N, C-alpha and C positions, 0 to 999 in steps of 0.2 A: 537646954536650948534657949537662947535669949530672944527677946522681942526684936522685931525689925522696924526700922524707922521709915516712915513714908517720905518719898523724895519730894512730894509737893507741899505737904502741910507739916512735916516733921513729927507727926503723931506716932507714938510707939504702939505698934499692934502686936497681938499675940502671934506666936509662930505659925499656928494653923490657919490664920486669916489669910485669904487669897487677895482681899481688897482692903484698902484703908477704911477703917470704921468711920472716920470723919469726912473724908473727901471722896471716897470710893475709888481712889487711885489704885492702879494695879501694883501687886507686890513685885518688887524688882527681882530679876533673875539672880541665880547664884553667881557670885563673882568668880569669873574665870577669864583666862586670857583668850580672847576671841581669835587671836592670830596664830594660835597653836594648831598645826596641821595634822599632827599625829599624836596618838596616845604615847605615854611614856614607855610602854612595852614594845612599841613598833619603831625601833631605832634604826632599822636597816634603811628605811626610806626617809625617816624624819631627819636623820643626821645629814649634814652636808656632804661628807665624803664617804661615809659608811664605816670608816675605821676610827675616827676621832671620837672620843668620849667613851669608848669601851662599851658600846651598846646603850648608852643613855641617850634620851631624845633631846635634840637641840631645839630650844625655844626660839621661835621666830616672832619678833615684834615689829612694830611699825618702824622702829629706828634701824633695825638691821635687816629688814626684808629685802632691800636691794642687794645686800651682800650675798644672800642665799640664792638668788635667781641665776640660773645658768642656761645656756642654749639647750634646746631640746631637740631630740631626733627620734625617729620612729625605727625601732629595731625589734628583732625577735626577742621574746622573753621566755625565760624558763619558768615563769610563774603566771600561767594564763588566768588563774583564778583571781590573782591580785590585779592584773591589767584589765580584765574585762569588767570589773565591778564599776568602772567609770561609765560604761555604756549600757549595762543591763541592771534592772532593778531586782534586788533579791526579794524573795517572798517574805512577807512580814509574819509575825507570830500569829497563829490561829488560821493560817492559810490565806489571809488577806493580802491584797496587792497594793503597793504604794503608787500613787499617781506621780508621774514624772514632772508634771507641771505645777501642781499645788501641794504635793506630798500627802494628800489625804489618803487614809487607808480605807479601801473599798472591799466589799465582800467578794469572794472568789467568782461568783456567778455574774457579777456586774460587768457588762460589756463596755460601759463608759463610766468615767468618774462622775459621781453624783453631784460634785461641787462645781467642776469647771467643764464637764462634758468631754474631756479628752478620752480617746479610745484606749481600751485596756491593752497592755503589752501582750504580744502574742508569742507563741513558740518561735524558735529560729525559723525565719522565712526562707524561701528559695534563694533569696539574694545572699543570705548568710551561707547557705550550703554551696553556692557557686564559688564562694571565696573562703575556703576553710582557713587560709592563712591569717585571716583577720583576728582570729582568736589568739594568735600568738604574737600580737602586736602590743607593745607597751611603750609608754613615754618614760624615757630615762634621761638623766642629765648627762651632758657631754661637755668637755672642756676644749672642743675644737673650734676656734673662732673662724677658721677658713670655710666652714660648712654652714655658716649662718644664713648666707643667701639661699643655699640649697634647701635648708630647713624651712625658711620662710615660704619659698615657692611650694615645697611639699605640704606645708601647713595649709596654704590656700587651696591647693587641689584636694587636700583631705577634707577641708570644710565643705567644698562643693560636692564631693562624693558623699560625705555624710548627710548633707541636706537632701541629695537625691535618694539615698537609701531610706532616710526618714520619711520622705514623701511616699516612696513605694511601700514602706511598712505601714504608713497611715492608710494607704489605699487597701492594702491587704487586711488591715484591721477593720475597715469599713466595708469589706466585701459582702458581708452578710446583709448590711443595710442596703447596699446597692442592689443586690439580688432581690431583696424584698420589694424594693421600689419597682423593679422591672416586672416582678410577678403581679403586683397590684396595679400597674399602669394600664390605662385604656388605650390599647395599641390601635384600635380602630380610629380613635381621635388623633393619635400621634401620626399614624400613616396618612391621614387626611391632610395634616399640616405639611408633611413631607411631600405629598402629592401636589399641593399648591405651589410649593417652592420649585419642584422639578417639572411642573407643567403636566402632570398626569391626573386626569379628571376621574379615573376609576376609583381610587380610594376615597375621593371626596364624595362621589355619588354613593358609595357604600356606607359612608358615615351618615349622610343625610337620610338614606333609605332605612338605616337601622334606628332612626329616631333621634339622631344627634342634634344638638343645639348649635346652629351656626354662629351664635353670639358667645359661645364658650371661650374662655380666656386661658392662655397658657400659665401654668403655675411654675414657681422656681424649680421644683423637683422635675417637672416635665421638660423644662428647658435643659436641665442638666442631663436628662436621659437622651434627648435629641442630640446633644453635644455638638451644636453648630451655632455658636454665639453670633456669627456674622449674619445669620438668617433669622433666628428665632430670639424673641425677647419676652420677658415676663409681661403678661397682660395682652399680648397679641391674640387676635381672633383670626379665623379664616378670611374674613373680609379684609383685615389689615394686611395679611400676607398676599392676598390677591391684588390689592392696590399696589403694594410695594414692588411686586414682581410682574406687574402689568398682565395679569391673567384676566382678560376682559370677559371671556366666556364663563370662566368659573365665578367671576364677580357677579355677573348677571344671574347665574344659577343660585348663588348664595343670597343675593338680595331678594330673589323671588321667594326663597324659602323663609325669609324674614318678614317682608311686608309687601310682597309683590302679587298677592292674590290668593291667599289661602294656604293650607298646609301642603306639604309634599314637594317633590322635586319636579321642576318644569322641564319638559322635553318638547320644544317647538321644532318645526321642520328644519330651521336653519341651524339648530344645535346638532341634529342627527346627521345632517349633510353639510358640514361647514365649507367644504371646498366648492360645492355647487352654489351655496349662498354667496360666497365671495365672487364667483363667476357671474351671478345674477347682478350683484352690485356693480361690478365692472361694466356689464352691459348697460345697466341703467344710467351709468355716468356718460355713456356715448349718445344718449337720446336727448340730452339737454342742449338747447340752442341758447348760447350765452351771448350772442351778438346783440348789441344795444344800438338803437336808433330812435329817432323821434316818434316814428310810428310803431316801433316794437320796443317799448321801454322795459319790458320784463323778460327774464329768461323763461323758457317754456319747454315742455316735453314735446317730442315729435312722435311719440308712440303711446297708444292708450292700452292699458291692461287693467283687468279687474280680478282680484283674488277671491276665490271661493273654495270652501272645503270640498274634497272629492267625495263622490257618491259611494266609493268603496268602504267608507266608514260604516255604512249601514250593514255591510256583509259580515262584520266582525261580531263575535259573541257579545252579549250584553255586558258581561263583566269586563271584557277588554275595552269596549266602548266607554264604559264608565271611567276606566283608568286613563284612556286617551284624552277624554275631556278634562279630567282632573289635571293632567300634565300640560294641556294646551290652553285652557281658558283661564280667565281671571274671575274666579267664582265670587269674590267680594263685589267686583264691579257688576257682574251679572245679577247678583242678588239686589244690589241697590237700584239698578235700573228697572228691575221687574217688580220691586216692592211698591206698595201703595203710597202715593199714586204712581202707577206704572208708567214708564217712559217708553219701553219697547215691549214687544210681544203681548200687548194688551188686547189685541183683536184676534179672536178665534178664527175669523174668516181669513185673515191674512196669514196667520201662523200655521193653521191646520189645513184649511181648504186649499189655499194657494201655496202652501209649503215654503213660506218665507220667514221662518223663525231666524232671528239674529243671535249670534254668539259673540261675546266679548273676548277677543284674543288677549292673552297676557303679553306685556312688553317689559322693557328693562327698568322702568321707573327711575331713570337717572336724570330727569330734567328735560329730556328730549322726547317725552312721550307723544307729543303732537306729531313730531316728525317721524318717529317710529310707527305710529298708528297709520299715517298716510302711506308709508312705504309698505306696511303690512297689507293694507287694503288694496294696494295696486300690484305689488310684486311678492308679497308674502315673506319679506325679510326685514330686518332692522336697518335703520339708517346709520350704520356704523361709520361710514365714510363722510357723514355730514353733507350729503348732496343737497338735501332740501334746506339745510341750514344755510349753506352758501347761496343757494338760489333765493332764499327769503331775504338775506342781507342785500343782495344785488337789487331785488325788487324795490325795497324801501329806499335804497340809495339812488337808483336811476329812475324809478317811477314814483318817487315821493311827491312830485308836483301834481300827479294825477290822483294819488291816494289821499293826500292831505285834505282837499276840499270836502270829499265825502266823509272822511273821518271827523272833521271839525263840525260839519253839519249834524251828523249823527250824535256826537257827544254834546253839542249845544242843545239839541232837542231833548236828550235825556236829562241834562242839567236843568232845563226849564221845567220839566215835569217834576223834578225834585226840589224846585224853587231855590236854586242857587245859580250863581254865574261865576265865571273866571275871566281874568284879564287876558289880553293877547300874550303877554309874557308867560303866564301860567300855561296857556295852551301850547305855546312853543316849547316850554320845558317838558311837558308831558309827551309831546311828539318826539322830541330828542331822546327821551328815555325809551320810547318804543323802538326807535331806530337802533339804539344801542343794544337793546335786548336781542334783536334779530341776529346779530353777529356774535353774541356771547354764548359759548357752549354751556348748556345746562340752565340757562336763564328761562324763567317762566314766560310764557307767551300769552297774548291776549287776542280778542276778537279780530283786531286789525291784521294780525299775523295769519289767522285762518283765511281771512278775505284775500290777502296777498297770495297765499299758497293756492287758493282756488284758481288764480290767474296763472300761476306756474304750471299747474296740472291741466289747465284749460278744460275744466269740468266743474260742475257744482259739487259742493261739499255739504252734506246734511249732518248736523250735530244733534243727537238726541241726548239731552242732559237734564240733570236735576235743576229745578228752578231755584232752590235755596241751598246754600252751603251750610251744612250742619256741623256742630262741634262734636267732640267725642262723647258728649253726654246726650246727643240727639237733638240739641237745641238749634234753631235757625239763627245763624250769625251773620248772614249776608245774602244778597241776591247774586246768583251765578251769572245769568245773562248770556250764556254761551249757546243755548238751544236755539235752533233755527236753521235757515237755509242761507248759504253763502254762494252767491252767483258771481261768475267772472264778468261783471257788468262793464268793465273797461275794454273787453274784447268784443268783436262782432259775434253774434250767436252762431253764424255759419262756421266760424273758426274754432269752435269748441265742441266737445262731445256732450250729448244729452244724457249719458249714463253717469249718474252721481256715485260718489263714495260715501259711506256712512261711518260716523264716529260716535262714540259714547263719551259723555263727560260726567265725571263724579267729582268729588272734593279735590280740586287741583290736579286732576289726572284725566288724560285722554286714552281711549282704547279703540282699536279697530273693531267694527261690527261687520261680520261676514256671515253669509248663509251656508248651508250644506247643499251641495248639488244633489238633486234627486234624479232617479232613473226616468221618471215621467215628468216632463216639464210642463207646468201650467202657464201657457202664454195666451192670454185673452186676445183673440183676433189675429194671431200670428201662426200660420200653418206649419212653419219650419220647426220640427221637434228637436232639432240639434241646437237651437238657441236656448241658452240657460238664462232664465229670467227670475229675478227676485223683486218683490213689490215692497217698496219703502213708503210707509204712510207719510203724507204731507200734513196731517192733522194730529193733534194730541188725543189723549183718551177722552177729552171732553168735546171732541169734534171741532175744536178751534184750529184755524189755519196756523201753521208754524210761521213765526216771524221771518222776514227777509232782512238781513242786516245791510246797513250802509246804503239805504235808499235816499235819493234826493227828495226835496219837497214835491217836485213834479211827479215822482214815481209813487209816492205814498198814496194808497187807495187803489192801486191796480196790481195788488200782489198776485192774485190768481192768474191774471193775464201774463204776468212776468214768469210765473212758474210754468205755464203752458208753453211759453216762448223758449225757455231755456231747458226744459225737461220733457221727457216722453211721459206725459201725464195721462192717466185713465181713471175711470171710476169703477169701483167694484160693485157687485150685485147688492151689497149692503149700503151703498152710497158713500163709501170712503174714497177720498181723493188720494191716489197713490202715484208714485214715480217708478218707472220700470228701470231696473238695473240689469243690463244685458251683459252676458259674458260669452265670448266666442271661443272659449277653450283657453287653457293655459299655454304660455310660451313653452318651448321645449325644455329649457333649463328649469323652469318652475315645475313642470310635469315630472322631470327626473328627480327633483328634490322631494316632491310629494310621494313619489313611488318608493324612494329609499326610506322615507319616514314611515310610510305604511308598512313596509316590510318588517320593521321592528315589531309592530303590534301583530302582524300576521304570525311572526315566529312565536310570540307569546301565546296566541290562540292555538298554535300547532303543538307546542310543547306542554301545554297545561295551564294551570291557574297562574294569572299574571302576578307579578310582584307589586302589590299595592303600595303606593307611597304612604308612609306613616304620617300620623298627625303629630306635629311638633308641639 
């Protein structure tokens, strides 16, 4: 055997060398005619007509290839083994199977090609058994030109059919992998995703109660299992799906479990009885007087209500009470307001002896927390219809000429204390920004907006808030300035109610503060035991009077007189100045909503241990 010459550097290498010794070029393949379609001993098919050549194979080259091509047709064959070898891979030596894509020989137990990942060929599928005649099909040459069009059409349909069969075969080949993914999938999570899309809150609640993470994202395999590309996409969370399909109740529930006030699922009265909550909002919309005049520049309510928690809560077992408060209150806000220095519930005399402990209700935390809190403190529902948002915008639009002087004087006084000043153009720009925020859904609101809403409600608003806004590290980063009393000073005192509503303010968030009704009402000096009274302190834990916002220069210095003029003020035995918050009973719709809400926890107490919400 002679040496072989390298095609690149012409170096002559030994016969056993697989690469050139000089340039490392590959050894050329053995010279053979690449256009030969059959071996010499296979003359039946290799020859053009089958009888010419006496059994010798016809050599097809590039020069005569066009002469050997003839129209093809699909017909029955007497040699199924020869016809089916074009579609089925024969097993290789040693039991290995050859990949149809890259021709790599894989071990028999391999379910996929280790080189390209193609699924291993399977035994004849049900598709093949349904069409047994396929095994008798062969491609044979024909010399009938009149059937060329028919053959072309048949070839197209055959290619489509083959592609469909190959897809079905591929699915059958991957059936094991598909079933494995179904077995390993978290169906509680997948059912929750389907529940959001279909508007069913039950699987969503089950997922959250089982400790599921509401920020969990869909993976590609989970999207393929759900098999609904129009609804689900990789990376979507339950919050994304709730926003996309406008599931507001589910969105509020999901947001609450993320950052709305501690672990667990929230179950406020309006969620348990959504129909009654909608009826309450519709009724609340009818009590707004939106007529504007020079003497009545603000829209205002024509009915006063005060929301308190029912006394029947105390009749529940302690474990059920604990779950109720977990699902109703904003525990983070409650902890911040009660931590040192305490803002609420700092007086044992007020909280224990007078039974006036305040509880921070959870709300949606969607930018409208101030409006939600005021609706909760009065009607016990959220401001989903933006009733207070619209009334606030009208107040600043039509009553701006009355609000602006008090706002400007208050802001100028604070600027002077901080030793800086602004020009008229800057003040006008700030005012325009405040007016714009009033009508923008989700926009943050300031002290001026609380002052305007006190005129809409025709009653004082007391805000118990932190003095300094803290960072996530616990460092003071700014002065809050929301704590204090907001009086409807632009109305006549006789036109307003002396019963205030209480709000709590933490880092950029408002919460309604409400008491629990007690069976025995402590009302100092009032013999009517049917009156439900809560005592709200008008001083802080250091016995300093709470500030009154937006006073004029003439009113500064007479704060206690103004409080007694606009509120029902009394002094406790311990010398604390308090305001009486009276409640004459809930309206019928609110009472029905609370009764339906309580029935849920009564059933838990009746049937056994409650399902505690898990810690996420």
